[in-house]
C-alpha positions as CSV (number, residue, x, y, z in Angstrom):
1,M,42.5,70.4,83.6
2,T,41.0,72.9,81.2
3,T,42.7,76.3,81.7
4,I,42.3,79.9,80.3
5,A,44.3,80.6,77.1
6,D,42.9,83.8,75.9
7,I,40.4,86.7,76.2
8,R,38.6,88.4,73.4
9,I,36.8,91.7,73.8
10,T,34.1,92.9,71.1
11,G,32.6,96.3,71.6
12,L,29.2,97.0,70.1
13,C,27.9,99.8,68.0
14,G,25.5,100.3,65.2
15,G,22.4,99.3,67.4
16,T,22.9,101.4,70.7
17,V,19.7,102.5,72.0
18,E,18.8,106.1,73.3
19,G,20.1,106.1,77.1
20,G,18.4,108.9,78.7
21,W,21.1,110.3,80.5
22,A,22.9,113.7,80.1
23,E,23.6,113.7,76.5
24,E,21.6,111.4,74.4
25,L,23.6,108.5,72.9
26,T,23.6,107.7,69.1
27,P,23.2,104.1,67.5
28,E,27.0,104.4,66.9
29,D,28.2,105.0,70.5
30,N,30.2,102.3,72.0
31,V,28.8,101.6,75.5
32,H,28.6,97.7,75.5
33,A,31.3,95.0,75.3
34,I,31.2,91.3,74.8
35,V,33.8,89.5,76.6
36,E,34.8,85.9,75.4
37,V,37.0,83.7,77.7
38,I,38.8,80.9,75.5
39,T,40.1,77.9,76.9
40,S,43.3,75.6,76.2
41,C,40.7,72.9,74.7
42,G,38.8,75.4,72.6
43,L,35.6,76.1,74.8
44,V,34.5,79.7,74.7
45,G,32.7,81.4,77.7
46,I,30.5,84.6,76.9
47,G,30.2,87.6,79.0
48,S,28.9,91.1,78.9
49,V,29.9,94.3,80.1
50,F,27.9,97.7,80.4
51,T,30.9,99.7,79.6
52,S,32.8,101.2,76.6
53,S,35.2,98.4,75.0
54,H,38.0,100.9,75.1
55,L,37.9,101.0,79.0
56,V,37.3,97.1,79.1
57,E,40.3,96.7,76.8
58,A,42.5,98.8,78.9
59,S,41.3,96.9,82.0
60,V,42.0,93.6,80.6
61,R,45.5,94.5,79.9
62,L,45.9,95.0,83.6
63,L,44.0,91.7,84.5
64,R,45.3,89.5,81.8
65,P,48.5,88.4,83.7
66,F,46.4,87.1,86.6
67,L,43.9,85.4,84.4
68,I,45.9,83.4,81.6
69,G,46.8,79.9,82.7
70,E,44.2,79.8,85.6
71,R,41.6,77.1,85.8
72,A,38.4,77.6,83.7
73,D,36.0,75.9,86.2
74,E,36.4,78.1,89.3
75,P,34.7,81.4,88.5
76,A,34.2,82.8,92.0
77,R,37.8,82.2,93.0
78,V,39.2,83.6,89.7
79,S,37.3,86.6,89.6
80,E,38.0,87.2,93.4
81,K,41.8,86.8,92.6
82,L,41.5,89.6,89.7
83,R,39.8,91.8,92.3
84,Q,42.3,91.3,95.2
85,N,45.2,92.0,92.7
86,T,44.1,95.2,91.3
87,F,42.6,96.8,94.4
88,W,44.8,100.0,94.0
89,Q,43.9,100.4,90.2
90,G,40.1,100.8,89.5
91,R,38.6,99.7,92.8
92,G,35.0,99.6,91.9
93,G,35.1,101.3,88.6
94,S,36.0,100.1,85.1
95,V,38.3,97.4,86.3
96,E,35.3,96.1,88.3
97,H,33.2,96.4,85.2
98,A,35.7,94.4,83.1
99,I,35.9,91.6,85.9
100,S,32.0,91.5,85.7
101,G,32.2,90.5,82.1
102,I,35.1,87.9,82.9
103,D,33.1,86.3,85.7
104,I,29.9,85.9,83.7
105,A,32.0,84.2,80.9
106,L,33.9,82.0,83.5
107,W,30.5,80.9,84.9
108,D,29.3,80.1,81.2
109,L,32.6,78.0,80.9
110,F,31.9,76.3,84.3
111,G,28.5,75.2,83.0
112,K,29.7,73.9,79.7
113,I,32.7,72.1,81.3
114,T,30.1,70.2,83.7
115,N,27.4,70.1,81.2
116,Q,25.1,71.9,83.7
117,P,23.2,75.3,83.5
118,V,24.7,78.2,85.6
119,A,21.5,78.2,87.7
120,R,22.3,74.7,89.0
121,L,25.8,75.5,89.8
122,L,24.8,78.6,91.6
123,G,23.1,76.3,94.2
124,G,20.0,74.7,92.5
125,I,17.1,75.7,90.2
126,Y,14.0,77.2,92.3
127,R,12.0,77.9,89.2
128,T,12.4,77.6,85.4
129,K,10.4,80.6,84.5
130,I,10.6,84.1,85.5
131,K,8.7,87.3,84.6
132,P,10.5,90.0,82.3
133,Y,9.5,93.6,82.5
134,G,9.9,95.6,79.4
135,S,12.1,98.4,80.1
136,L,11.8,101.6,78.2
137,L,12.0,105.4,78.3
138,F,9.4,107.9,78.9
139,A,8.3,110.1,75.9
140,E,5.7,112.8,75.4
141,P,2.2,111.5,75.8
142,D,1.4,110.5,72.1
143,A,4.8,108.8,71.5
144,L,4.6,107.2,74.9
145,R,1.2,105.5,74.0
146,E,2.9,104.0,70.9
147,K,5.9,102.7,72.9
148,L,3.3,101.2,75.3
149,K,1.5,99.8,72.6
150,M,4.5,98.0,71.1
151,A,5.7,96.5,74.5
152,V,2.3,95.0,75.1
153,S,1.9,93.7,71.7
154,K,5.4,91.8,72.4
155,G,4.0,89.8,75.1
156,F,5.2,92.0,78.3
157,K,2.9,91.8,81.4
158,A,5.0,94.2,83.2
159,I,6.5,97.4,81.8
160,K,9.1,100.0,83.4
161,L,9.1,103.6,82.1
162,G,12.3,105.8,83.1
163,W,13.8,109.1,82.8
164,K,13.0,112.4,80.8
165,P,10.7,114.1,80.5
166,F,9.7,112.4,84.0
167,G,10.9,114.6,86.8
168,R,12.4,117.1,84.3
169,V,9.3,119.4,83.4
170,S,6.8,119.7,86.3
171,G,4.9,117.5,88.6
172,R,1.8,118.1,86.4
173,M,3.7,116.5,83.4
174,D,4.6,113.7,85.5
175,E,1.3,112.8,86.5
176,I,0.0,113.2,82.9
177,L,2.8,110.7,81.9
178,V,1.6,108.3,84.4
179,R,-1.9,108.7,83.8
180,T,-1.3,108.2,80.1
181,A,0.7,105.0,80.8
182,R,-1.8,103.5,83.1
183,D,-5.0,104.4,80.5
184,T,-3.0,103.0,77.7
185,V,-2.0,99.4,79.3
186,G,-5.2,99.2,81.6
187,P,-5.2,97.7,85.1
188,D,-3.7,94.2,84.5
189,I,-0.2,95.2,83.3
190,E,2.3,96.0,85.9
191,L,3.9,99.5,85.6
192,M,7.1,100.6,87.2
193,V,8.5,104.2,87.2
194,D,12.2,105.0,87.1
195,A,13.0,108.6,87.8
196,G,16.7,108.3,86.7
197,G,18.3,110.0,89.9
198,S,21.7,108.9,88.6
199,D,21.3,111.6,85.7
200,A,23.8,114.3,85.4
201,Y,23.1,117.0,88.0
202,W,19.9,115.4,89.2
203,P,18.0,118.3,91.1
204,H,15.5,116.6,93.3
205,G,15.6,115.6,96.9
206,Y,13.4,113.9,99.3
207,K,10.4,116.1,99.6
208,W,9.8,115.8,95.8
209,A,10.5,112.1,95.9
210,L,7.8,111.7,98.6
211,K,5.3,113.9,96.8
212,T,5.9,112.0,93.7
213,A,5.7,108.7,95.4
214,Q,2.2,109.7,96.7
215,M,1.0,110.5,93.2
216,L,2.5,107.1,91.9
217,A,0.5,105.3,94.6
218,N,-2.8,106.4,92.8
219,Y,-1.9,104.6,89.7
220,D,-0.9,101.3,91.3
221,I,2.9,101.6,90.5
222,T,4.7,98.7,91.3
223,W,8.0,100.3,92.6
224,F,9.6,103.9,92.3
225,E,13.3,103.6,91.2
226,E,16.2,106.0,91.6
227,A,14.0,108.7,93.2
228,L,17.3,110.3,94.7
229,R,20.9,110.4,93.7
230,P,22.4,107.0,94.0
231,D,24.8,107.9,97.1
232,D,21.8,109.3,99.1
233,F,21.5,106.4,101.3
234,A,20.0,108.3,104.3
235,G,17.5,110.1,102.0
236,F,16.5,106.5,100.5
237,A,16.1,105.2,104.0
238,E,13.6,108.2,105.1
239,L,11.9,107.6,101.7
240,R,11.3,104.1,102.2
241,K,9.8,104.7,105.5
242,H,7.1,107.1,104.4
243,S,6.6,106.1,100.7
244,P,3.3,104.3,100.0
245,V,5.2,102.5,96.9
246,P,8.3,100.3,97.2
247,I,11.5,102.2,96.7
248,A,14.4,100.8,94.5
249,T,17.9,101.7,93.6
250,G,21.4,100.1,93.3
251,E,22.2,99.9,89.4
252,V,25.1,102.1,89.6
253,L,26.9,100.5,92.6
254,T,29.7,98.1,92.2
255,R,31.0,95.3,94.8
256,R,29.1,93.7,97.3
257,Q,30.5,96.0,100.0
258,S,28.8,98.9,98.3
259,F,25.4,97.4,98.8
260,M,25.8,96.6,102.5
261,P,24.9,100.1,103.7
262,L,21.6,100.1,101.7
263,L,20.6,96.8,103.5
264,Q,22.1,97.8,106.8
265,Q,20.1,101.2,107.0
266,Q,17.0,99.6,105.7
267,A,17.0,102.1,102.8
268,V,15.2,100.2,100.0
269,D,12.5,97.6,99.4
270,I,14.2,96.4,96.1
271,V,17.9,96.3,95.4
272,Q,19.1,96.3,92.0
273,P,22.6,95.3,91.2
274,D,23.6,95.1,87.4
275,C,25.7,91.9,87.0
276,T,27.4,93.6,84.0
277,K,28.9,96.0,86.3
278,C,28.8,95.1,89.8
279,G,31.2,92.2,89.7
280,G,29.6,89.6,87.7
281,L,27.4,86.9,88.6
282,T,29.4,86.1,91.6
283,E,29.1,89.3,93.2
284,A,25.3,89.6,92.2
285,W,24.7,86.1,93.7
286,R,26.2,87.4,97.0
287,I,24.2,90.7,96.8
288,A,21.1,88.8,96.1
289,W,21.6,86.6,99.0
290,M,22.4,89.4,101.5
291,A,19.1,91.1,100.3
292,H,17.3,87.9,100.9
293,E,18.6,87.5,104.5
294,N,17.7,91.1,105.1
295,Y,14.1,90.8,103.9
296,V,14.8,93.0,100.7
297,Q,13.6,92.0,97.3
298,W,16.4,91.6,94.7
299,V,15.5,92.5,91.1
300,P,18.6,92.5,88.6
301,H,19.3,95.8,86.5
302,G,19.6,94.8,82.8
303,W,19.9,97.8,80.6
304,N,22.4,95.9,78.6
305,T,22.5,92.9,76.1
306,A,21.1,89.3,75.6
307,V,24.1,88.1,77.3
308,G,23.5,90.2,80.4
309,L,19.6,88.9,80.3
310,A,20.8,85.3,80.1
311,A,22.8,85.8,83.3
312,D,20.0,87.3,85.0
313,I,17.8,84.6,84.2
314,Q,19.9,82.1,85.6
315,L,20.5,83.8,88.7
316,S,16.8,84.6,89.1
317,C,16.0,80.9,88.7
318,A,18.6,80.1,91.4
319,M,17.3,82.5,94.1
320,P,14.5,81.4,96.4
321,V,12.8,84.5,96.0
322,A,12.7,86.1,92.6
323,R,10.0,87.8,90.6
324,Y,11.4,90.0,87.5
325,V,14.3,90.5,85.2
326,E,14.7,93.6,83.3
327,F,14.3,93.2,79.3
328,L,15.3,96.4,77.4
329,T,13.0,96.9,74.6
330,P,13.4,97.5,71.7
331,S,17.0,96.7,71.2
332,P,19.1,95.0,68.5
333,Y,21.6,94.0,71.2
334,M,18.7,92.1,73.0
335,D,16.9,91.0,69.9
336,D,19.6,90.1,67.4
337,L,22.8,89.3,69.3
338,I,22.1,85.6,70.3
339,K,20.9,82.7,68.0
340,V,17.6,82.1,69.8
341,P,16.4,85.5,71.1
342,F,14.4,85.5,74.4
343,R,10.8,86.2,74.1
344,P,7.9,86.4,76.6
345,D,5.5,83.3,76.4
346,A,1.8,83.8,76.3
347,E,1.8,84.3,80.2
348,G,4.5,86.9,79.9
349,Y,7.3,84.6,81.3
350,L,10.9,83.8,80.0
351,T,12.0,80.1,80.2
352,L,15.4,79.1,81.6
353,P,17.4,77.5,78.9
354,D,18.1,73.9,79.1
355,A,21.6,74.0,77.5
356,P,24.9,74.2,79.5
357,G,26.3,77.2,80.9
358,L,24.2,80.5,80.1
359,G,22.3,78.4,77.3
360,I,23.0,80.8,74.6
361,E,25.1,81.1,71.6
362,L,26.4,84.3,70.0
363,N,24.8,85.0,66.4
364,P,28.1,85.4,64.5
365,E,26.3,87.5,61.8
366,S,25.1,90.1,64.4
367,M,28.4,90.1,66.1
368,A,30.0,91.1,62.7
369,R,27.4,93.6,62.1
370,F,27.9,95.4,65.4
371,R,31.5,95.0,66.0
372,A,32.8,98.3,66.9
373,G,36.0,99.6,64.9
């Protein structure tokens, strides 16, 4: 029996991209961590957490006694053990974020132990390709055009734009930005808009969101994301009823229980758990299936690393209905962190790796370059 012998946390800095929220991030800020779970036989599973390594390290000190010596081939049971035994210390917060990275790493190990891709272990492979959407932040019109041209040149057939200055200046500016985007990429590239309602002190409510959704419909926008504050489930339910474009949210929520009201209240067309925060692949899989059974589309949130993207690809290929994965661009943690980076093919799709586990290997040189502290 292969057991868990150790866990290693590496914070990432030096390649952190602009974040969009409240105070801008700098390249040196530490907001992502890589988790490596090491087994008694030397196998290593890789996970990722969209949280500062300082918080992950503190959480792992709490989680470690429940993890060391456990089986390395039962990810869902082991991550639930961690969750159940830390219920009173960080429920749904940084401890859950840390569990997310551990869970992803355990699924990677499970695949390596069984010599199978994670997608097959999650229930079966429905597809071997999935469309990425290039995810980037809004900018003033001239800079926005250049960002969009760069994303299209990389092969993206779908692009999401988010956060300031959209929703922060005026309705007129919002429309100028969206018109600029559509005119730049043309009619055949899918465009999504993310208002960034989880920003600090988000000022807008239902009426602004509805008016903005009506404007977006004129530009064939695929979905409207985070138009309201994340916990305004009643507002999302009302918006979904009246918006001419699909409504999406969910990236800041953790644990499957937090997503249930969104589905029960029919508050969204698209639900967006982030497996590097919500509880790992195990919880994201449960949420995706809950969404499927409630006739809601699931699209993973992925403003993180190539490890998080690898996990999203595996889960997307294991779901009966899946259309997209988020692909942060440009990002050193997406482009340089693994030995064989993901790239859209000529049709704009990513291919499921055929290697066991997540199907990726960390790039040692890049890990050394980006290691925080």
